[in-house]
N, C-alpha and C positions, 0 to 999 in steps of 0.2 A: 487551604491543599483535599489537591482531590486524591486519588487510593492511588494511582500510578505513582504521585509523584511522594508520596510517602513510602512507594512500596521501591522505590527507585534509592530511595537515602536510605530505607535500612538495609538494602541488596549494599552498596556502599560502605557502609557502615560493615558488615560480616566482610567483606570481603578484603580490607583496611585492617581488621583485626585475627583475620585468616595469615594476611599477609606480614603483619607482628606476631604473628605466633603468639596471639592468646586465648584464653580459657576455652577448648575445642567444645565443649557442651554449650558454654554463650552462644557461639560464633553461631552453631546449631539451631539453637531456640531463635534469633533473630535471620536466619538464613530462611526458616521455614515458616518465621511472620509475613517475608516480604513478599514470599509466595502465596501466601493465603491472602492475604491483603488485596492484593492486584486482583484475585478470583473474587473476588465479594463481589456481592449483588445490588450492594447499595452502598452508600454513601459514607465514610465515617466519621466524614466533617456533620454529618447530621445526626449523629448518636451523641444520646446525652454524657459528660465527661467520663459520668460516674458506672457508665453502661461499659464504656469502653473494655477493658476487662475481661469483662465476660462474654467475647466473641470466642470464638473457639480460636487455640492456638496463640493467644494473644491474654496474658497473665499479668500482676502488678505492673512487675518493672518493664514490659514490653508496652503495657496503654499508657503508664507515665511519658517514654520517650515519644509515644504519639502525640499526647495530649500536649506537649513539649514543642511539636511541629506546627500544630495545631493552631495555637497561640501565641508563635515565634517565628516558625517559618525557618527555625534554624535548630540543628542539636547541638551541643554542648559538647558532648562526648565526640563527636563526628571531625569537629573543629580543632578538636584536640586533636585526632589520629593525623587529621591532615598535615599540619602546624609540624610533626614530626618524620614526614615522607615528604621526600623531595615532589614536586606539581609532577615533573617528566613521569614518575613513577606512577603516577595517580591516573593521571592520562594514558598508560598502559592499560588500565584496564577495561578501555573500551577496544583495545584488540581482539579480535575473534580468535579463538586459539589458543591463546595462554591464560591463564588462571594466576592469582597469586600465590601459588605456591613454585610456578615456572618464573613469574615475575621475581619473586624473592630472591630466587639464585642469581635471575639477571642482576639483579642493584648489588646483590649482597657478595655475590663472588665473581662476577665478573664487571661491577663497579660500572653499571654503564645507568643513566640514570633520564635518561630521555627518550622519547620516540624513534630521533635523527639518530644519534648515539646505537639505538638499536638496528635502526636499516644500516648505518655501515659498517654495523659490526658483521650482521649478515652477507653483505656485501663482502668483507673480507673473510667471510669464512669460517669466522672466529667462535660463533653461536656451536658447532659443534663439538666443542672443546669442552664444554660442560654437564655435568652429570645429568642424565633426564633428558637429550636435547641431541637429536639426530640430523644428519641430511634433512631427511624427511620435513620435518619437525621446522628445521633453519627453512626453509623455501615455505612452508605451510606462512612464516611470519612474517616473512619477504613481503609476500603476495598480498597478505591482510595490511599490513602498512602501505603497503600503495597503493590499496582501495581504499584505505582512510583519507590517505592525503588528496587522494582525487575525489574525495566526497565531500574537502572544506568547502564549506561558505555554499554548498546546493542544498537545497532543500524537495522532499517530497511536498505535493502539489497540497495534499491532505494536511500538513501540516503549516502550508503559508494562509491557506482558505481563511481563516476566523480573523487573521491578524489583516489582509488583503481588504477584505471588508468593510472592517473597520475602519480603519484607513480610508478607502475610499470614501465611507461615509462624514467623515472629519474633514477631507478636503472640499466634499459636495457644499457641507454647513460651513465652511470656509469662504468659499468661492461664493457661497449669497448674498455673503457680505461687502467681497473685494470687487464682484466684477460678475453680477446677480442673472448675467446673458449668457453668460460662457456654459463652454461644452465641455464633458471630462469622460473617459472612457480608458477601461482598460488594455493595454497592449502587450508585445511578445507573447514569450512562453505563456504568462497565466492567461492569455485571453484565447491561447492556440490551445488549451488543457494540456499542457504537456506535462509529464508524469513528475520530471523534475525540474524546477524552478533555480535559475541560476540567478535572476535578477527579475525582480516589480517593476512593470513599465507602466506611466499615467498618461495621457496625452492631455491637455490642456485648451482648448479653441477658447482664445479671451477677445474680448470687443477690445479691452484696452491692457493688449500684451506688457508693455511696462510697468503698467500700476502690479498686474499680479507678480511679474517677474521680482521687482522692489517686495512687495509683503512676502513671498514666501522664504525672504529669508528669516523674516519672520514668524513665520511659522512655527507655531507651540509644542506641536506634537510631536516631531523627529526634528533633529538637528539636521538643515538642510543647507549646501554649500553650493555654488554657482558651478559648473563642470565648465567645460568648452564646448559642447552643442548644447547642453541641459543640466538640470539641478540634480542633485545627487544628495544621498541619503543613507543610513546603513543604520538598521534598526539594532537593540542590546540582542539578539539574538546570531548577527551577523548577516542577516537577509541585506542586499543590495536593492535600492530602488532609486528609479529615474524617473526625473519627471520635466518632462516636452512643454513647452509654454510655446503657441503658434496664432494667427491674427484669425478671427473665427473662421473666416473664408478659406480658409487652408485646412481646417479640423478635417474632414474626410477625408483626403489624400493623404495626410500624414498618419493621422488613424491606421488608414489600409496600409503603408508604407512600414509601419513600425509594428502593424500584427502577424503580416505573412513573414515566410523566411524570405531570404534575399533574393534565392531564385524563383522563387513565388511572382513577388512583387516587381521583380526586372521583366518576365516574361509577361504578365500583365498587363504594364505601363507602356510595353514596347506595340501591344494591341491599341493600346485605349486610346494612347496622344497625350499630346499635352492640356493645358487644361485648369479647366475650376468646376468640381463636382460638387453638386448637391446632395450626395450620399454613399454610402459603399457601391451601392446597388447601381448605382450611376455609372460607377467605377466599369463595372464590370459589363455594363448592358454597351457603353460607348467601346468596348472589347470586344463588343461579341459574342461572350460567354454568360449563360446562365449563372446567378449567383453561388458563390462559392462559402459557404460557411467556414467562418476561422479557424475552427479547429481543422477543416480537410489542409490549409494552407501551408504545405511542407512538400511541393516540387514532386509528388508523387507522379498520379498522372490524371491528379485534380481538372486541369488544364486541359486537357484532351478531352474529360471524360463531359467537362463541361462544353465544349465544341461542338459534343457529338448528343448533347441535353440528353448526358446518361448518367450525369449522376444521380448517388443513391439517395432515397428516401430518410435519411435519419434517424435510430432508434432516440426512443423519447424514452424519460421515466416512466411516464403513465403507459408505456405500452406492456410495461411486465407485466405479467399476467402472478407470478409465483416465482417464491424460490427456493431455488434446489442446492444441494450442497451447505448443510448446517449442522452443527453443533447441540448435542444435550449432556445435563446432567449423567449419561449412560457414560460417556466417556469423556471428553476434557471440557465441556461447558460450563458454566455459570450458570443457566435457567432450566429447567424439567422439559421435557420433549411438552409438555402441554402448552408449559408457559410458553416456548419460543410457537407454538401449533397457535397459540389463540395471540397474541401479538400481531402474526404475521396476517390473521384473518379477520383481526380488530382494529385493528390499528393502522395496518398498512393497505389494508382491504384486498388482501388478494385472494385467488380461488384456491389456492394450490400450498403446499407445503414440503418438501422434499428431505427429510433429515438422512444424516451420512456420517454418523458417528464411523471412528476409527474402528481399524480392526484388529482379529486378536495380536498380531506383530508389535502393535504400536501399543506395548507393556506402557510405554514411557506416560501416555494420556490414555489410561485404563482400554484401552482396545478392547470390542465385545469376544467373548468367545461362544461359542454357538447355540452354549446352554443360554446365555445372554441374551444375542440374537433371536432365539423365539421368543422371550421375553419379551423385548419391545414387539417384536411383532403380536402377540397380544392386546399389548396396552395398545397398538396404533389402531386395532381392528374397536377396541371399545371408545377410541378416541374417533373414529370416522363416522361411525354411528352418532356419536354424541353431536358434533361438530357439522354432519351434514347441510347441505351439499360443499362444503369445503371439502377436501381432502388431504391427507397426510400419505405421500409416496413411501415407501419401504427402501431407502437407499444405505449405503453404505460405501464407504470411503477406504478402499482395499486398496492397503499398500502393495507395492510392487517390487517383487524382492529381488535379490542379487541380479537371477539368473532371466527375470522378466517374466515369471509365475506371480497368480493371485496367489492370495496366504487363505482361502479358504479353499474344501472340493468343490465340487460341481453341483452336488444338490444343494449345499447351503449357499451359491450363487445365484441359484434358479431361484430361491426362496424371495429375494430382493426384486423390486420393482425395477431398479435401475440401480448400477453400478458404477463409482467413480473410482478409476483406478488412478494411483500416486506416486511418485517416487517421496520418503521422508528419511532413508539411511542410505548411507554410503553413498554421501553426494561426490565425494571425489573420484571421477570419472574422464577420462579422455572420453573426445566426441565417438570414436567408435564403438565404446562400452554402453555409451548413456544410449545412442539411437538403437544400438539393437537388444538394447533393456526394453526400450520403451514401446519398440517396434511389434516383440511377443506379448507383454499386456494387450497393443492395438489389435493384437489378432486372438486373442483372447475370445470368444465369441458373447460372454457376460459382460464383455466390457463396451457400458454405455458413455462415458463421460469420461476422456483424460483429463486428470487434473491438473494445476499449475503447472505443465511443463519441463519447464527447466528448473526448478526450484527456485528461483533466483530472490534476493531481500534486497529490494534498491538501494542502493546507496552502503549495504554492508556484506552484501553476499552477492556475486556475479551469478551464481547458478552454475548448473553444469551446461557444458559445451553440446548443441543438438546438430544433427542435419534437418535443418529446418523441412526443406522439402520433401524429404524421405518421411519424414514423419507426420504432417499434413496430405502426402499420396496413400501413406498408407492409413490412415482416418478417413479419406474418401473410398478408398476402396471398402473399405471396413463398417461402412456408414457410423464411423464412431466422433462423437460430439468433441468439441475441443473448448473447453475450458477459458475462460476470461475469467480470472480468478482474480472477486472485485478490492482486495484486500490492499488499501492504499501502499503497504509495503512490497505487494505483488506485483497487480498488473499483469499477470502472467497467464495466457498468450500475449505477448509483445505487441503493440497495435501493429507496426512496422511488417508484419506476418499476416494479418486481418485478411488482407483484400486478394492474398494467395488462397487461402483458406477457402474466401466464399467465391472464386475464382474457381477455385474446385470442387463446389459444392458441397463442400463441409459447412453443418452446423456451426454455430459459436452458443455458448451459456454463458450468459453474467451471472457468476454464482458468487454470492457473500464470502462462502465461509463463515459463517456468522459464530460464534463461541457464548453469546450473548444476546439480547434482544436488542440492542443498542446497535450491534455487528451490521443486522440486517442494513443498515442506510449505509452502507460503504455500495450498494449497489449502483448507487449516482457515481461513484468514482468509475465503476467497471463501462456504464451510459459514457461517461466520457471517451475513453481512450475507444470504446466498442464503435462513438461517432468519429472518432480519430482514425479506423481504420476503417470506413467507409460502410458500418454493420448498420443495417436495415430489420425491422421488426420483424419482415417473415422467414429473416435467417438468423434468429436467434430462438433456442429454443423455448427459455421461458417468458419468452412473451406470444407463445402458444394459449391458444384458453385451455381450459380443462377436458373438455371433449379433445381436442385434438392430441393436447399431450398422453393422456390415455391411450389413445390410439396411437401414438407413436411407440412408446414403450412396451406396448403388449404386441406392438408390431417387430419389436428388436427380441422379442423372447425367443430363447433358443426353442 
């Protein structure tokens, strides 16, 4: 069992104990433990059992729970408390914005025992009758439930990726035995690198389609049934899977049809005409088009660009020269500044590293006051001598305050090589308020990069609404880079606005927002959505060489 799974289990236990009003000191101890475990820089499962109770924040009682989880995958205490809690009440703990105390009132006072009942009560305006609830809280709960319901059966690309790869290998190995000359490919949203996956699609081109279809029903790794036009399955997590089996001579045409969105496919085939095709490139060639990569097939302007032979040369992971916007133990990171820098240099073979720990307003994340900024800068100077020619750039993730100002004086801001300006608090804004707030931050002469522009968390938080065109136009006017936050929960700026930003001459930066060394690898998700948006290396800030980015930062200095 991984650290995150252990932490989630302990978190649920603490929440349910609070719901049932058990010993508050025990609840606090378990709650503190799940937070610490989630931040550990090593896997607990790799520790000797007799050393677990020596980990900071974990005593003998908690250690015994962790050992029970590692050995059995379950926790008897949790099973007991779940057994005396209605299933729907447990599900309410996943709703953003309401904790155990409010859920206790919903359950015990209002007699509501399911999310459906709770949603109905919100629509009936009944929640405001309870103590501690008002119209605003009721509306927030209603919106959170609507968001949760919309997310059912939907998955982040990053959450699907490992399973998809495993299943692809399993199908490939099975096909070698059943129809060894067959072809197999991902299709649909997954092949287009969509950030949200509703269904995992495969296309099989078989020499003996009937044999493959018959044997698919006996495939051992997932339970497959025959649908109207394809074979269907749902895995244990609820991910829908669709497998199409077609004659091998039709493979490339069908693969093409099932990859692009409907409008893209229709337009290309109208140009290409009927017939058989030897490859996907053959389809585009007969249509008189340059080849369009799968991730671009969204019916934006890719067909017009292909006709004009002006498709962008899409960025690749290998184009990246450094990683900007990263955190260390100076704020809420897991690894030290030196550990992060060395990993970036030696494991990733990058030329530079940008540290952007949280600023002083982010007290919840140990944000840096002016004294600690100075101390970090001294350490960076020493590390730059030690690691040269690799370079650590002095950055900060400065909070955009409610009025749009940044949370340091100009004197402090000018001590940084670059500044990422981000909103982290007071997220409930209408479009006018959010846009005005961001515009002021963009106009600050010390702002280098606008961080995660909408604050969204995919499938869990919609983010604040902004006037995208006004924000992007302001970034163009003030020479401010816009971040593509590569954390797979964010992927913000949304790829649908990359084209507009690039047309306006705005640089984008694929930022990992890494809080531990493993977090650097999220940059590949940023590459995926950057490619969807048409990003090329020359328009990506952290694809600049060390010499180029040093000149860029120096040219930006006030």
